Every structure is written in structure tokens, then in C-alpha cells.
C-alpha angles and dihedrals in degrees: 000000000000122000114248111249123224114252116255119242090254091052096054116113119255116263118266121255090255091053091048089053091048092050090052091051091048091052091052092050093047091049089054093052121092116251112249120234116253132194130215128213128215128184109252095181138336094297107015128082122200123208116232110222116178121193093258091049090048091057092049090049091054090052092044091057094041094236145103094216116104090192091058091051093049092048094048092047090055091049091046091050092052091049090054094046108119122212117268095027131095097226144359116280120253090241094053093047093048090047091054090045090053090052091053092047089049091063090056096217115211096203144006094275092057090045092053090050091049090052090053090050091053092050093045093050092049093051093043092054090048091053091048090053092049090049091056093046095046115119098189125063092228091055092047092051094047095048092042093051092050091047090052092051092049093049090051089049090051090052091051090048090051091053091047091051091050089051091051092049093053093046097250093297120133121218122203114198122197109211101177134015118191117199115180126212113292096019137095131202138205118221112194144060115326114199130200105208126175125231115250112266097038096284129147122304118274113248098194093103098041124092095227096052107025128118092206109123089217091067121105109281134181114264119231113250146120117333120255120258111273134192118314109268092214094056142261097291120112120251118255113244103163103048136281131317102034118164118259119252113263115253113240093229098041115114 
């Protein structure tokens, strides 16, 4: 029985019409995206690599780090390279450094603070993925628990960094969005800011802007309808269902 050979690239079937359409859409989206800056290495001596920065790359790096300071860019690149430096190697690979640089540029930092936070996010993500890989490859339970716990902490840190970056981008303001408002029949609702101001002189709080004390006709009001059930007109005794003369229920406090 002969072993089935893998088809050659020229022997592969043509893509389906749906795949051809998807490829065309992907090309359009990629063409609309900004090209990420990339660095090149050259060997300066036997142990030292030198980064090649052309004038056009220098401009894109300044924009990627949201700054006009070349010293800031050079310092952050050195820090980023050290954070991507794997064990057993002399330096970070060009691919790893450019991948982290693309992640920073993807956040579009507006200033140096946002760029530093984006650099931390790139380093945290890289280390978290490394710990996840070590967790999967661990052969001892203690190693799996240690690597998994560290990966969990790093992933939580990355989430906190993402929230901090979003807060920086929106200027520290918090936006509350109301997606759905349900108002049932007979009721009304107020959608907007409700303040709780104090009366001058230290008096009681004003209730004009609160739903429970407002005079605004748009506030929630009780709808007219049938009255609620009240006490039994006959009395509090239970109805007889098994004939006459049943014994009364014992009182809980009766001796």
C-alpha cells in the first residue's frame, strides 16, 4: 500500500467563489490600514547589532510613539528590545521587536504616557503568552500551577492596562450608554442626568430632580387601575371545605 502524497501547490484546487470574494474584501481592508513601521538590524561587530533607522522610518517611529522627542523613541526602543529578549539569546529578534512595535503603533498613542503604557502592554502580552505555553508543556503539577498562576496575573494586568489606556484616550471622562429602556403600561421614565443638589445654607436636599420627589409630570407615576385586594369582608376565619363543625386552628401563642 503506497503512502498518499501531499498535493503540490500547483495541484491544489482553485478557491471557491466565496473565498475569492473574501480575499478581495481582505485586500481592500488591508489597503485602507496604515502601514506599521519596521526596523532592520545589521551586525556592527561580532556581538553587537545596530538598528538601521532611515529618515522615513524615523518619522513613522515618532508618530508611533506619539512624540517629537528622538531621545524618547531611542530609549523606549531599547527598553522594548530588552523586554522581548528571550532566554539563551543575545538580543531580541527583528521579528519580535517589529511585532511589538506594530502593537504599539496600533494603539495610536497621543502622547508619551500612552506610548509607555502601550509598551508595557506589549511586554505583558508577550510574557503572558510565554507562561501559557509553559503551562501547556509542563510535565509536573507544581510547574503547571506556578506557570498558570503567573499567566493569570499577567492576563489580569493586561486587562487593567487596556482599561487604563482607554481612560487616557478619552481624557479621563466616563461615558454611560443606555442601550434599552423599558417602560410598562401606565408608567413614565426619565432618561438623563439626575442631580442631587443641596439647598443653600446646608438645608435638606432638593428633590426637584429626583423621581421620588419631583413635580415633573414626566416622572414615573402610578397608573389608574383596579384597586388592590383588601381584607376579607367576611372575616379572618378560614372557609369550611369539609363540612361543618371543624376545630379551630391552634394559636401559636396559646398555652
